[in-house]
C-alpha positions, 0 to 999 in steps of 0.5 A: 924782878917779876919776869926773867930775861928769857921771858922778856926776849920771848915777849919781844920776839912775839911782838916783833913778828906781830908788828912785822905782819902789820907793817909788811902790807904798808906801802904796797901798790897794785902793779900793772895788770899785764902778766909778768914776762920775767917769770915773776909771780902776779902778786909779787911787788917790784920793790918790796923795801924789806930792809926799810920794813925790817928797820921800821918793825924793829923800832916799832916793836921796841916801843910796843915791848917797852909799853908791855914791860911797863904794864907788867912791872906796874902790875897792870898786866900780871903774868901767872907764876908757874914756878910755884908748886900747884895747890893740892 
């Protein structure tokens, strides 16, 4: 096994957050130009659909993570081995 379980989990977390920031702006529309009267912010969407976006982020991140793991295990994306002592 070229990498440990904690490294795999760390790669998944980084991939998940990266995919989340790519998916968050999808489906957002420009709201009305009138100032909000209920105390909301100007740029805040009325329906952010966060649950749907988190679910989409999770399955897209799993696909990207599997692709990265295949690259690592086939040797196309080698990771440095920090467990060996440095050469003096």
